[in-house]
N, C-alpha and C positions, 0 to 999 in steps of 0.2 A: 324668431324669423327665418333661421337655418329650413324649420319647416313647411314652413310659407312658401320657400322655394321649393321644396320638394313636392309638396302639393301641385302647384303653380307646373313642375315641368311634368306628372300624369297627364292633368288638366290640358294642357298642350298637346299628348299625346292623343288623346281623346277625340281632342278637336280637326287634328290630322285624320285621323279616320275618317270624323262625321261629316268632315269636308271633300274626303273621297267616294263618300255613298250619299254624300246629300239625303242621308236617311238616317235618324239616328236610331233604328229599327234594328237596319243591318248593322248598324259601327257598334251595338249593343251584342249581336250577335257573335260576331268579329273577335269583340274583349270580351267573350264570353261574360256579361254582365247585364245587370239589367236596362230599358229602354229609359228606365224613370232617371236612373243613378246616371247614365250616358247626359243627357240631358240637363240634368243638374248639377255636374260639376262644370258644362259646358256655359252652363248660366253663371254660374259663381266663377268663371274664367271672366267671361264679360263683364261682370262687377268687379274684378278686378283689376280690369286694364281700363275700365268706361269707356269701353267702345263696343259696339255691334258689331258682331261677326258672323253672322245668317239673320236673313229673311225666312221668319216660320209661313210659309204660303203652306194652302188645303194641300196641295200635291208632294206635299216635301220639303226642304231647304234649298235656302239659295244664298250663298254668300256676297255678302257685302263689299265695297269695292275696299276697305280697310280690310275685311277678312279673308280674299285674292291673297292681298299684298302679304297678307301673314301666311296665310297655308304656305307662300311657296318659298319664303324662309324655313317656315318649321317644315317642310317635307324635305328640301335636302338638307338641315342640320340633323334631324334623324337619319336620313339613307348616307350622310357623313359614318357619323354612330354605331349602327349597325355594322356597318363597312366594317370600322376598326375590332369592334366584335369579335367578327369573325375571324379577321386578322388572328388577333390572339388566340383564338380556337387550336387546338392541335388540328395537324393535318387528318383528313377522314380518308381510308380506304376502301369504304364500299364501294359496290360494282354490286348491279343487278345484268343477269344476265338470262336471258329468252330464248328456250331451245323446246324445240316436243317431250312430247311424256316420252314416248320413247326412248327419243337420245339421250336425255334426261337420264332416265334407270338403268340402260341398255350402256352405255358408254359412258358418260361423267360421272352418274357416282359411285362409280367400282375405281374413278381414279381422284376425289376429291382429295385424298387422305396425303395423295403426292403434291399437291396444290397449298395444304396448310402447312407439310414438313418444306417447301422452298420459299414458303411468302405466309407467315403466319400472320402477317398484319392484316391480311386485304380478310375483309367480312365479305364472301362471296353471297351475296341471294339471288337465287335459283328459280326462275318463274317456267315453267313446268305446262307449258299452253300450244295451242294450235292455232293461235291466236295468233300476227302479222304484227310485230314489233313494231309502231310507230318511233321511238327513239326519245317523243316528245312529252306530249299527255301521262303514257303511259309508264315513264320515269324506266324506262331500261338503256339501259346503257352497249349494251352489247348484244349479236342475235348470233344463233346460228341456224341459215337457212340451204332447203334444196333446191337445187338449179342454175340458171346459168346466166354469170352477169351480164352487165349492169344491175343494179339494184335499185338506183332510185339516185336521183341528184344531192349531190354534196354525202354522199356513202361511199365508204371505201370496205374492201371485203379484199379477204384474204380465202385463198383454196384450203380445206380442213383436209378433205379427201375426195378421190375424186367414186362418183356412185356407180359401183363394183357390184351387179345385182346378181347374187347368187337361189338359186333353186333348194330348199330346205325341208326336210321332216325328220322323221322320230326317227333311229339307224333301226328299229324292227319292220316299219313301213316302208326305206329307201330299199331289204332284202327284199319284199318284194317287186321294185322298181326295176329293180337288175341295173344293168348300165344304160345311161342314157348318153347319146352321145351328141343329137342335134333337138328342138322342142317340139316337134312330133311324136317323140317316143313319153312325151311328159300326157297327151291331150286326153286319154281313155284315164288315168285319174283328178281326184278333185283339185282345184287349183282356189289355194286361201292367197286374199289378196286384201293390201289397205286402200286408202282412200286415195294414192296418188296412181292406183289402179295401171301397175305396170306389165301384170298379165294382160290385160285386155290389148293393151299400145304394143305388144310384144307381137302377139296375135295378130291386130288389125294389121298389121307392116306384114308379116308374111302371109297373110291370105288363108288365116287356119280358123276356121269355126271350133271349138272346144266341144265333147262330148257333153258335160254336163256344166252346170250351172258353178259361177263361182260360189266360195263361201268369201262373205263380205265385212272388214272389219274396217273401222275409221282409223286406227293407231295403227302402227305395225309392229307395237311389242304385243297386241290380242291378235295377230295373226301367224306369230311366233307362238306363244303361248296354244292357239290350236293349232299348232302341226305336231309339234312336241308331244301330246298324247296319240300321235298316227292320225288326225280327221285330213290330212291330205299334204299336198305340198306348196307353198308358200314360200315368196320372190321377196329376197328382201335384200338391202346394202349390207357388203362382209364390213362394215365399217360398227357393224352393233353386235358383232356374231362372234365374236369372241366368248364373255363368259358363257355364253348357250351351247360353242361345241366341247369348248372345257368340261361342264358336267354331264357332255354326254344327252344332250338333249335333242340336241338337234344334228345332222349331220349335210355335208351338201352332197348333191347332185351333178348340179350343173351351173354353170356361171357365164357370164353376159361380159365381156370387155367393156370397160367403160369406155364412154363416148366422151369425143372433147369439150374442156369444158363444164357438164355438168359434172355438179360433184355438190357436195354438204362446204359451204361457204362462210365463213366468219365476217358479222357485218356490222362497220356501227358508224355513228357520225362523222366527217374529220375534222381537224383539232386535237388538239395535243391534250391527252388525258394519259401520264404516268402508269396508274396503277389499271387503266383495261391495256395499256403494250404489255405490260406484266400479265395478265392473264392470256391473252392472245398469243405472246412466243410463250408460253407455261401449256396451251391445247395445240397449239403446230410441232413446238418439240414430242409431244403427250401422242398424237396421232404419228408421226415418222417412227414414236419407235415400236407401234402395235405390229 
């Protein structure tokens, strides 16, 4: 008798999935079973209950009146059971952080040991991508964006760092450049820029036309990599210069004062999330120590 009750519980679960899809094939795909197995189990349930739960139509299934009443109860019961099981599971501390590949490799990765030391319980997943996080379909909890707030409805932002742009090049190349007092002093050199096109914006504002074409990359890290062997002068945020300066791969020639509100911002949906808040606090603290 006990085994029959167990079989009926599994049958009720299959009935719930079939009732949601109104299609045995789609129900089978969700349950990772064959269509025939799902259809047979539902027929067995109907036989046990002596009730027709579905009308079998040419285009799919249709719930009978008794089938609709049973499904309403079963769906509610399964939801209660699932929630009870979730409440018993240990609290999860996983978090997905989205940021550009350049910011991930140049700023975040060198600091991750500090996060692991302070919060060993946090399972941080890093999504290094140029795509803009949606915080819904993509499963992202936290993102870093460059620009000006606000960044969207129901989104909270924290400024990680101002956007301070620095003209940088290889040490040997810097000896050829000499002293740089202002933008015109750089115009006869090859200028390297990323997808943000900061060189173009600066020159347009100043009414200056460059003497040579730009060397263009889609990522800031690639622009920096091109500058390090002496291919020209890159214009990049000082937030990500630390390791390249420490290794003497790049030196600063010139710096632009940050503009109000422009910068790197940590962005996330509103609402409580203690794990997210711990990561935000750690990121802000790390940036302030730089």
